[in-house]
PADO-756010 format. One record per residue: residue in three letters; z, x, y of N, C-alpha, C in turn. Coordinates in steps of 0.001 Angstrom, whole numbers. Each point is the difference from the previous one (the first is absolute). Layout:
[site ALA,[Z,X,Y],[Z,X,Y],[Z,X,Y]]
...
//
This chain:
[site MET,[0,849,-1201],[0,-849,1201],[0,879,1245]]
[site ALA,[-934,-180,927],[-98,802,1210],[999,-502,1029]]
[site LEU,[1007,866,314],[1036,-401,943],[4,881,1239]]
[site ASP,[-1015,838,153],[-62,871,1163],[-93,-835,1271]]
[site GLY,[950,216,913],[12,-736,1263],[714,-1329,-43]]
[site VAL,[467,-415,-1181],[691,-1286,-141],[1471,153,390]]
[site ARG,[553,-1004,682],[1411,15,357],[867,78,-1249]]
[site VAL,[1152,679,138],[895,163,-1137],[429,-1338,-569]]
[site ASP,[406,-948,860],[488,-1280,-525],[-1086,-746,-753]]
[site LYS,[-1227,60,513],[-1096,-681,-685],[-323,685,-1320]]
[site ALA,[70,1345,-9],[-285,744,-1220],[1019,-318,-1087]]
[site VAL,[1285,-82,367],[1036,-319,-973],[-210,-1409,-547]]
[site ALA,[-342,-928,874],[-239,-1382,-440],[-1148,-64,-998]]
[site LEU,[-1061,788,250],[-1155,-7,-892],[321,656,-1337]]
[site VAL,[631,1162,49],[253,769,-1218],[1075,-644,-865]]
[site ALA,[1071,-475,653],[1139,-539,-749],[-55,-1510,-168]]
[site ASP,[-1020,-644,580],[-151,-1455,-81],[1267,-701,493]]
[site LEU,[380,345,1230],[1201,-572,609],[-363,-765,1260]]
[site SER,[863,-941,374],[-189,-728,1244],[368,902,1177]]
[site ARG,[-426,-393,1194],[301,780,1196],[1505,96,225]]
[site ASN,[711,-1112,-221],[1454,27,181],[657,992,-959]]
[site SER,[-447,28,-1255],[564,918,-974],[-291,1452,374]]
[site VAL,[-1210,262,472],[-363,1357,415],[858,449,1167]]
[site ASN,[167,-872,993],[816,350,1154],[1431,335,-414]]
[site ALA,[525,-754,-954],[1364,252,-469],[102,1367,-670]]
[site LEU,[-1004,350,-814],[9,1298,-667],[-45,1144,1015]]
[site ILE,[-829,-153,1032],[-101,1043,1021],[1306,129,767]]
[site GLU,[586,-1138,373],[1261,24,742],[1126,630,-822]]
[site GLU,[-66,-141,-1329],[1016,580,-877],[-301,1452,-369]]
[site GLY,[-1070,569,573],[-334,1396,-266],[-551,258,-1375]]
[site ARG,[-655,-996,-597],[-467,121,-1379],[-1514,178,-106]]
[site VAL,[-605,432,1104],[-1427,329,2],[-156,1402,578]]
[site GLN,[-730,862,-700],[-204,1372,449],[-1477,357,-24]]
[site VAL,[-379,881,907],[-1342,570,19],[154,1518,-23]]
[site ASP,[-524,617,-1041],[138,1450,-195],[1465,425,34]]
[site GLY,[868,-824,-595],[1404,347,-102],[834,-279,1228]]
[site VAL,[-614,-533,1047],[712,-294,1246],[171,-1511,128]]
[site THR,[1236,-435,249],[271,-1435,120],[-752,-596,1184]]
[site VAL,[-655,-1094,-246],[-785,-672,1036],[928,-788,915]]
[site ARG,[-175,162,1299],[782,-752,979],[-858,-979,796]]
[site SER,[-1288,271,67],[-911,-851,764],[-949,-726,-934]]
[site ARG,[40,-1307,22],[-886,-796,-860],[-1461,166,363]]
[site SER,[-266,340,1266],[-1386,47,472],[-661,1361,-191]]
[site ALA,[758,995,-509],[-586,1322,-216],[-1174,-99,-971]]
[site ALA,[-1070,731,301],[-1202,-59,-831],[12,1102,-1051]]
[site LEU,[-414,-332,-1206],[-100,983,-1075],[-1255,851,188]]
[site ARG,[91,1236,-504],[-1153,900,23],[-391,361,-1420]]
[site CYS,[-1264,270,-177],[-517,339,-1322],[771,1181,-580]]
[site GLY,[464,-128,-1244],[716,1074,-670],[1506,-133,26]]
[site GLN,[530,-882,851],[1443,-179,55],[490,-783,-1216]]
[site VAL,[1275,239,-353],[611,-685,-1148],[944,-1084,514]]
[site LEU,[-264,-1227,-379],[829,-1144,387],[946,-322,-1154]]
[site TRP,[1301,-74,288],[1016,-261,-1022],[851,-1193,414]]
[site VAL,[189,-951,-921],[774,-1203,286],[1080,-148,-1052]]
[site ASP,[1246,-133,454],[1132,-169,-914],[310,-1484,-142]]
[site ARG,[-286,-556,-1208],[253,-1416,-242],[1075,-193,-1069]]
[site ARG,[707,1051,-347],[936,-82,-1125],[1136,-988,218]]
[site GLU,[435,-162,1265],[1130,-888,258],[-437,-1298,667]]
[site GLU,[-1278,-221,-39],[-520,-1207,660],[526,-1258,-684]]
[site ARG,[430,-944,788],[492,-1281,-522],[-892,-1114,546]]
[site PRO,[-461,-892,-837],[-853,-1081,483],[755,-924,944]]
[site SER,[-707,-405,1040],[603,-924,957],[100,-1390,-610]]
[site GLU,[1049,-706,339],[158,-1369,-479],[-671,-997,935]]
[site GLY,[-603,515,1041],[-682,-877,925],[932,-565,1049]]
[site PRO,[-535,-728,968],[788,-515,1115],[930,-1147,-398]]
[site GLU,[1076,-124,724],[914,-1124,-182],[-537,-1222,747]]
[site GLY,[334,-1180,-492],[-424,-1219,661],[716,-215,1325]]
[site ASP,[-699,-598,951],[574,-277,1316],[-325,-1442,386]]
[site PRO,[981,-900,-63],[-253,-1418,294],[-293,-278,1473]]
[site SER,[224,990,880],[-214,-229,1430],[-1467,151,408]]
[site VAL,[-842,537,-892],[-1415,180,321],[-703,-1361,-21]]
[site VAL,[-661,-326,1107],[-624,-1320,153],[-1503,79,-256]]
[site PHE,[-502,-814,-909],[-1431,-126,-259],[-220,-1312,-736]]
[site GLU,[-1217,-494,31],[-321,-1268,-653],[-738,237,-1310]]
[site VAL,[417,-671,-1049],[-723,18,-1265],[-981,-1166,18]]
[site VAL,[-1283,316,-10],[-1053,-1020,39],[-269,-554,-1395]]
[site HIS,[105,879,-999],[-273,-406,-1381],[772,918,-939]]
[site GLU,[489,-561,-1087],[589,815,-1062],[-266,-649,-1345]]
[site ASP,[-279,834,-994],[-114,-446,-1385],[475,1170,-862]]
[site PRO,[0,-130,-1321],[538,1083,-825],[-736,1334,134]]
[site ASP,[-1205,-11,599],[-815,1215,49],[-46,682,1356]]
[site LEU,[77,-780,1061],[-161,597,1318],[730,-789,1076]]
[site ILE,[162,657,1138],[648,-598,1169],[-923,229,1187]]
[site VAL,[-199,-1018,803],[-754,150,1244],[957,-253,1158]]
[site VAL,[99,961,896],[917,-116,1127],[-767,9,1310]]
[site ASP,[617,-577,1023],[-533,39,1361],[918,934,782]]
[site LYS,[-446,1221,209],[834,1020,637],[11,-177,1513]]
[site PRO,[1181,-50,607],[48,-78,1459],[-286,1355,637]]
[site ALA,[-501,-7,1212],[-201,1242,737],[1349,674,229]]
[site GLY,[-4,1334,-36],[1222,749,224],[723,396,-1269]]
[site LEU,[-402,-572,-1126],[653,294,-1269],[-787,1080,-752]]
[site VAL,[671,1107,-341],[-612,1068,-781],[-65,-437,-1460]]
[site VAL,[-1081,343,-697],[-198,-492,-1359],[933,669,-1001]]
[site HIS,[111,1315,20],[818,683,-1008],[773,1158,632]]
[site PRO,[1044,486,-674],[782,1106,552],[-851,1245,204]]
[site GLY,[338,743,1043],[-713,1237,298],[728,728,1102]]
[site ALA,[-630,1029,529],[613,790,1063],[354,-882,1192]]
[site GLY,[1268,10,382],[453,-795,1135],[326,-1432,-330]]
[site HIS,[-301,-433,-1229],[247,-1397,-385],[583,-44,-1407]]
[site PRO,[1213,500,-187],[596,18,-1341],[492,-1358,-469]]
[site THR,[229,-920,922],[523,-1322,-353],[-705,-1077,816]]
[site GLY,[280,-1249,-346],[-491,-1118,797],[-1488,-259,-82]]
[site THR,[-652,439,-1076],[-1441,-206,-140],[-295,-1266,-809]]
[site LEU,[-1276,-359,-49],[-417,-1147,-806],[401,193,-1456]]
[site VAL,[-155,1213,-523],[382,263,-1389],[1469,-318,-235]]
[site HIS,[869,363,938],[1427,-316,-157],[215,-1521,-73]]
[site GLY,[-744,-738,815],[110,-1451,-47],[-563,-577,-1278]]
[site LEU,[-1106,568,-478],[-595,-475,-1250],[925,235,-1180]]
[site VAL,[609,1188,-55],[890,325,-1108],[1214,-910,-3]]
[site ASP,[477,-399,1187],[1122,-929,54],[-398,-1355,-568]]
[site ARG,[-1191,-466,340],[-428,-1326,-438],[-561,-5,-1418]]
[site PHE,[-591,1138,-396],[-602,120,-1335],[524,1284,-648]]
[site PRO,[1222,-12,-517],[636,1218,-525],[-784,679,-1120]]
[site GLU,[-816,-756,-728],[-739,596,-1113],[-1004,1049,465]]
[site LEU,[-356,-19,1292],[-948,979,514],[514,1423,-137]]
[site ARG,[1322,173,8],[569,1345,-53],[-368,727,-1283]]
[site SER,[-245,-739,-1064],[-332,629,-1278],[-1507,66,-231]]
[site LEU,[-785,-389,1000],[-1448,-25,-170],[-562,1420,15]]
[site PRO,[-640,435,-1071],[-582,1347,-19],[-1359,20,680]]
[site GLY,[-440,1209,323],[-1373,178,451],[-284,-441,1407]]
[site SER,[1007,5,907],[-286,-365,1376],[-822,1089,665]]
[site VAL,[-480,-255,1223],[-920,901,680],[529,1427,-27]]
[site GLY,[-813,937,-497],[407,1385,-56],[1170,241,-928]]
[site SER,[267,-918,-930],[1151,90,-898],[1297,141,775]]
[site ASP,[66,-610,1157],[1160,117,882],[915,-1191,-209]]
[site PRO,[1235,214,-458],[914,-1120,-229],[394,-722,1276]]
[site ASP,[-279,596,1161],[301,-669,1264],[-1068,-1015,388]]
[site ARG,[-1043,-137,-831],[-1086,-933,322],[-311,-919,-1185]]
[site PRO,[989,-618,-599],[-249,-810,-1200],[-930,-1177,274]]
[site GLY,[-1086,-63,-760],[-938,-1116,102],[-952,65,1169]]
[site ILE,[133,992,869],[-834,75,1200],[-1373,558,-351]]
[site VAL,[-1039,-779,230],[-1361,439,-304],[-840,203,1259]]
[site HIS,[477,-488,1133],[-645,273,1293],[1041,-220,1076]]
[site ARG,[-320,430,1214],[991,-53,1066],[-605,-545,1288]]
[site LEU,[867,-414,890],[-369,-338,1367],[785,915,925]]
[site ASP,[-620,395,1120],[705,811,983],[1226,-757,511]]
[site ARG,[951,738,508],[1229,-620,509],[-304,-1087,1035]]
[site GLY,[-924,268,902],[-298,-960,1063],[-948,-1106,-390]]
[site THR,[-526,33,-1212],[-939,-1016,-464],[732,-1067,-805]]
[site SER,[-321,-1234,253],[598,-1116,-733],[-993,-527,-1019]]
[site GLY,[504,-811,-942],[-911,-698,-886],[267,156,-1476]]
[site LEU,[-1016,-335,-794],[139,-184,-1441],[-89,1305,-790]]
[site MET,[903,116,-968],[4,1105,-956],[278,-551,-1386]]
[site VAL,[-634,597,-1010],[305,-376,-1381],[833,1109,-625]]
[site VAL,[992,-388,-802],[897,939,-665],[-21,-318,-1497]]
[site ALA,[-194,1020,-824],[-8,-192,-1454],[1417,-221,-510]]
[site ARG,[106,-855,-1022],[1318,-325,-546],[177,511,-1425]]
[site THR,[-1090,438,-630],[53,527,-1369],[-903,1225,-85]]
[site PRO,[202,861,-999],[-888,1152,-177],[-1461,-409,-154]]
[site HIS,[-253,-1072,-765],[-1379,-453,-181],[-617,-423,1331]]
[site SER,[741,-737,798],[-511,-443,1302],[-248,1184,919]]
[site TYR,[906,970,-53],[-179,1184,833],[-1320,696,-335]]
[site ARG,[-236,226,-1281],[-1231,684,-410],[-1231,-803,403]]
[site SER,[64,-1312,-172],[-1128,-860,356],[-279,50,1503]]
[site LEU,[1052,-110,821],[-190,-24,1446],[-476,1348,532]]
[site VAL,[533,1086,-564],[-463,1332,411],[-1485,158,-323]]
[site ALA,[-414,-474,-1179],[-1412,89,-383],[-865,-843,927]]
[site GLN,[480,-1193,363],[-771,-845,917],[-125,655,1374]]
[site MET,[1075,639,462],[-73,710,1278],[-1027,1127,-91]]
[site ARG,[65,745,-1093],[-916,1129,-179],[-1450,-469,-54]]
[site ASP,[-236,-1121,-665],[-1359,-505,-166],[-434,-923,1143]]
[site ARG,[841,-87,1036],[-314,-778,1213],[-218,-1480,-312]]
[site GLN,[850,-529,-897],[-95,-1409,-368],[1034,-863,722]]
[site VAL,[891,624,753],[1001,-754,756],[-544,-254,1402]]
[site ALA,[-71,-1267,382],[-522,-371,1320],[1143,-39,1001]]
[site ARG,[-45,879,984],[1035,79,1026],[-654,-124,1366]]
[site THR,[323,-1072,707],[-623,-253,1292],[1064,-149,1078]]
[site TYR,[-263,603,1154],[951,39,1111],[-583,-684,1221]]
[site ARG,[875,-514,835],[-396,-419,1344],[404,1114,947]]
[site ALA,[-924,384,863],[260,1087,944],[-575,-370,1357]]
[site LEU,[792,184,1036],[-484,-154,1374],[-260,1390,535]]
[site VAL,[-1236,238,439],[-365,1345,444],[-424,-13,1462]]
[site LEU,[97,1143,614],[-406,158,1391],[-1519,81,99]]
[site GLY,[-548,-623,1039],[-1430,43,227],[-752,-1129,-669]]
[site THR,[-1268,-124,327],[-857,-1029,-570],[-811,591,-1137]]
[site VAL,[290,-428,-1213],[-722,493,-1169],[-1360,-684,-63]]
[site GLU,[-1060,804,-54],[-1356,-544,-38],[-356,-456,-1415]]
[site GLY,[-837,-1012,-82],[-448,-486,-1291],[1038,-885,-667]]
[site ALA,[-426,-698,-1043],[892,-925,-684],[847,680,-1061]]
[site SER,[-481,1118,-523],[726,688,-1068],[-469,1439,-77]]
[site GLY,[707,781,-821],[-380,1391,-157],[812,682,-1075]]
[site VAL,[-356,1244,-290],[696,821,-991],[258,1371,604]]
[site VAL,[1222,479,-153],[318,1376,371],[143,782,-1297]]
[site ASP,[-888,952,-213],[-7,819,-1210],[194,1444,429]]
[site ALA,[1246,466,-2],[302,1343,481],[1244,525,-708]]
[site PRO,[-54,1225,-526],[1148,560,-732],[1209,193,903]]
[site ILE,[1181,-176,-568],[1251,134,749],[873,1061,-644]]
[site GLY,[552,880,847],[910,1035,-472],[1090,235,1021]]
[site ARG,[888,925,-304],[1100,330,896],[-551,630,1281]]
[site SER,[512,-423,1143],[-432,546,1281],[408,1469,120]]
[site VAL,[-920,840,450],[294,1420,175],[917,216,1197]]
[site SER,[-209,-777,1053],[775,188,1228],[1365,-662,-54]]
[site SER,[144,-1044,-842],[1268,-715,-98],[246,-379,-1460]]
[site PRO,[789,805,-744],[177,-212,-1442],[567,-1364,-392]]
[site THR,[648,-708,937],[554,-1305,-334],[-1034,-1113,113]]
[site LYS,[-1190,343,476],[-1059,-986,188],[-1168,281,-937]]
[site MET,[-851,-1006,-151],[-1220,134,-784],[-1183,26,953]]
[site ALA,[-1157,431,-510],[-1192,83,846],[-1245,-49,-868]]
[site VAL,[-1118,-397,598],[-1281,99,-688],[-317,1482,-138]]
[site SER,[-256,425,-1234],[-187,1422,-273],[-959,195,-1157]]
[site ARG,[-898,965,127],[-929,296,-1091],[735,468,-1247]]
[site ARG,[1216,528,194],[790,485,-1138],[895,-1095,-577]]
[site GLY,[-69,-1189,558],[850,-1087,-455],[-549,-715,-1219]]
[site LYS,[709,-1070,-398],[-410,-817,-1136],[-865,-1153,487]]
[site ASP,[-922,-432,-859],[-906,-1079,397],[788,-1243,380]]
[site ALA,[-485,-694,1020],[687,-1192,501],[-1020,-953,601]]
[site ARG,[121,-1287,-366],[-921,-1026,523],[800,-1215,450]]
[site THR,[-310,-458,1201],[627,-1197,563],[-1093,-938,492]]
[site ARG,[31,-1240,-467],[-920,-1021,508],[731,-849,1031]]
[site TYR,[-723,-444,1009],[629,-863,992],[-949,-1126,417]]
[site ARG,[603,-1084,456],[-745,-1159,476],[659,-509,1272]]
[site VAL,[-799,-302,986],[531,-492,1271],[372,-1476,-125]]
[site ASP,[1243,-314,363],[445,-1392,25],[-102,-602,1398]]
[site GLU,[398,772,1001],[18,-537,1364],[41,1154,997]]
[site ARG,[-605,-207,1164],[15,994,1070],[700,-575,1222]]
[site PHE,[738,848,703],[730,-403,1196],[-364,944,1152]]
[site SER,[137,-494,1205],[-302,831,1171],[1208,222,895]]
[site LEU,[1008,-884,-89],[1175,126,866],[1272,80,-838]]
[site PRO,[953,864,421],[38,817,1218],[-884,1236,-41]]
[site ALA,[-613,278,-1160],[-951,1104,-160],[-823,-302,-1240]]
[site PRO,[-1178,595,-128],[-828,-256,-1179],[706,386,-1306]]
[site THR,[85,-945,-916],[573,237,-1328],[-791,-808,-1014]]
[site THR,[136,361,-1276],[-712,-687,-1075],[935,-211,-1178]]
[site LEU,[27,-1222,-513],[787,-309,-1191],[-904,163,-1215]]
[site LEU,[430,849,-944],[-805,312,-1173],[700,-394,-1287]]
[site GLN,[-805,-161,-1046],[488,45,-1373],[-485,1330,-574]]
[site ALA,[921,810,-489],[-351,1311,-551],[388,42,-1470]]
[site SER,[-944,376,-849],[236,37,-1447],[-89,1426,-512]]
[site LEU,[964,366,-843],[52,1342,-569],[-841,89,-1267]]
[site GLU,[-886,970,-58],[-676,325,-1256],[681,1191,-654]]
[site THR,[727,767,795],[839,1087,-496],[1373,-180,639]]
[site GLY,[964,820,-377],[1350,-186,516],[608,1289,517]]
[site ARG,[-615,627,983],[523,1233,563],[1106,-291,1016]]
[site THR,[866,966,215],[1084,-144,973],[-567,-282,1384]]
[site HIS,[502,-1056,650],[-388,-388,1361],[-1502,-313,105]]
[site GLN,[-629,-376,-1117],[-1456,-100,-24],[-593,-889,1086]]
[site ILE,[452,-1246,94],[-584,-912,977],[220,521,1414]]
[site ARG,[1188,480,278],[320,502,1333],[-871,1194,376]]
[site VAL,[-186,917,-939],[-822,1186,250],[-1466,-373,158]]
[site HIS,[-514,-844,-873],[-1410,-365,56],[-344,-766,1268]]
[site LEU,[827,-963,377],[-312,-778,1202],[111,861,1253]]
[site SER,[951,919,7],[100,925,1122],[-1226,905,61]]
[site ALA,[-501,404,-1165],[-1145,911,-54],[-1273,-612,566]]
[site ILE,[-121,-1336,-72],[-1192,-650,561],[248,-490,1423]]
[site GLY,[1113,459,600],[265,-307,1401],[744,-1289,253]]
[site HIS,[596,-586,-1054],[726,-1263,154],[1373,79,-666]]
[site PRO,[919,773,580],[1333,120,-604],[740,-1323,-26]]
[site VAL,[890,-131,-971],[804,-1209,-148],[964,-113,1185]]
[site VAL,[96,-1188,569],[934,-254,1101],[1424,329,-457]]
[site GLY,[718,750,813],[1386,344,-298],[179,1204,-895]]
[site ASP,[-1100,636,-396],[80,1151,-897],[63,1290,820]]
[site GLU,[1208,436,315],[168,1169,844],[-546,1272,-647]]
[site ALA,[58,92,-1314],[-437,1223,-676],[-1498,233,109]]
[site TYR,[-794,-1081,-7],[-1450,160,-27],[-698,-720,1161]]
[site SER,[733,-269,1066],[-563,-785,1110],[-842,818,955]]
[site GLN,[1,1334,-145],[-761,876,892],[414,-191,1457]]
[site GLY,[1286,-337,200],[510,-177,1348],[-332,-1317,641]]
[site ARG,[-621,-905,-747],[-375,-1307,542],[1034,-1040,-397]]
[site SER,[88,-1063,796],[940,-1080,-309],[-493,-1295,619]]
[site LEU,[560,-1090,-453],[-319,-1316,538],[995,-321,1101]]
[site PRO,[-455,-281,1214],[933,-319,1085],[916,-1167,-378]]
[site ALA,[1279,174,286],[997,-1051,-241],[39,-441,-1466]]
[site ALA,[-247,946,-916],[64,-337,-1423],[1422,-376,-382]]
[site SER,[126,-1033,-833],[1333,-478,-376],[459,564,-1335]]
[site VAL,[-905,649,-757],[384,552,-1298],[394,1464,142]]
[site SER,[1030,379,-721],[487,1376,67],[-318,752,-1285]]
[site ARG,[-991,-481,-734],[-432,637,-1245],[-1482,-290,-166]]
[site PRO,[-682,687,-902],[-1427,-263,-178],[-267,-1460,-367]]
[site PHE,[-1001,-586,635],[-400,-1370,-316],[-812,55,-1287]]
[site LEU,[709,58,-1116],[-635,133,-1306],[844,-755,-1025]]
[site HIS,[-636,-971,-671],[720,-858,-933],[-824,-207,-1257]]
[site ALA,[575,335,-1158],[-670,-192,-1285],[103,-1467,-390]]
[site PHE,[-1018,-774,338],[126,-1454,-130],[-570,-557,-1291]]
[site SER,[-777,791,-749],[-606,-531,-1221],[44,1061,-1100]]
[site LEU,[369,-456,-1205],[106,903,-1149],[-534,-716,-1230]]
[site GLY,[-912,629,-708],[-565,-596,-1208],[-126,1029,-1103]]
[site LEU,[242,-419,-1238],[-64,926,-1132],[-144,-781,-1297]]
[site VAL,[-193,730,-1087],[-52,-604,-1339],[1401,70,-589]]
[site HIS,[527,-1148,-416],[1354,-3,-542],[59,866,-1256]]
[site PRO,[969,917,-83],[55,954,-1115],[92,-627,-1383]]
[site THR,[581,-1189,-111],[192,-625,-1309],[-997,-1118,-264]]
[site THR,[-184,-887,951],[-880,-1152,-229],[-1472,324,181]]
[site GLY,[-297,1033,792],[-1389,331,282],[-629,-882,1058]]
[site ALA,[765,-918,558],[-520,-901,1029],[-64,710,1352]]
[site GLN,[-984,-387,797],[-77,505,1373],[1007,-769,844]]
[site VAL,[935,701,629],[1037,-650,800],[-12,590,1402]]
[site SER,[456,-795,977],[-5,484,1378],[1088,-695,801]]
[site TRP,[381,627,1108],[1027,-521,892],[-394,302,1437]]
[site THR,[517,-799,931],[-243,235,1423],[1318,-63,758]]
[site SER,[12,600,1172],[1196,40,839],[-399,-241,1448]]
[site ALA,[694,-915,664],[-283,-298,1398],[427,1165,897]]
[site LEU,[-616,91,1172],[396,1027,960],[1470,-152,363]]
[site PRO,[752,1081,46],[1395,-75,455],[54,-438,1462]]
[site ALA,[1164,-460,429],[159,-562,1343],[-377,980,1096]]
[site ASP,[347,1283,-149],[-286,946,1079],[-1503,176,209]]
[site LEU,[-769,3,-1102],[-1446,156,124],[-651,-1296,486]]
[site ALA,[497,-1121,-480],[-526,-1288,467],[244,-181,1494]]
[site ASP,[1160,408,474],[308,-95,1430],[-948,871,816]]
[site GLN,[-338,1187,-524],[-932,871,700],[-1365,-666,126]]
[site LEU,[-466,-621,-1063],[-1297,-685,53],[-1,-1124,1037]]
[site ASP,[1124,-702,96],[95,-1109,957],[-149,471,1447]]
[site GLN,[253,1275,238],[-104,530,1359],[-1424,446,363]]
[site LEU,[-903,-47,-967],[-1376,451,228],[-926,-1195,284]]
[site SER,[-1043,278,700],[-989,-1047,269],[-1386,631,141]]
[site SER,[-988,-822,-217],[-1388,494,92],[-620,-313,1347]]
//
């Protein structure tokens, strides 16, 4: 495996088949070495010929997150195989850096304790039981969560084969020309800002389809779109719409310094309103929809053509 130039944490995850959280813990405990020297920086890059050593002898499997009844979210559908939730804006999906508690996963585990024993979650990470896709913290809307190993495998395969229909409502800055379009551009980590994504030739393939629902002129030109994912890259819709000159209203990360005058939303105007898939057990095509949350609906009420 060619690891020249690869970050230490990523290299350990690849070689040892560990989640990012597990790798970070090993590094923090001084159990990763390069050429006999303990690694202190996760971002250090490996060089050809170096020896990477990982001590896993005392590793203990995580039991996963504890349930938290204070986490608020709506269950749209539940059956023995899967759960569909309507995630509110502001709620982080799973534990991670800066968010060890109070996530959607903590709320799910409280309501559905059997999830804690579910094997095979994303990246084999026990902190993400049943999670097969995610929504950004500031994005609201529908998510499906696997409830059994069979459902997990089925949903992951459907995601991989692009059989899950995920459609969002997005209000963007400017007047989008034409009735519909496709953005087909690879997305990768931003070189100038590692916490952001960007259209990049070195990125992974990404396709977003969009359709114009309505155009507004006051208080400034904006367009209400339906955006559908053909792939599921991090921040995909936000990056793609920004790349064609129409950033999502309220999206400070990708707004290019533009904003809607007197905007009432303090988060990206992006809502996952439609979700469709093949049921893992019955084989039936099933789908769900979610109305715009109050904050986004109020913003629309302030616009006029």
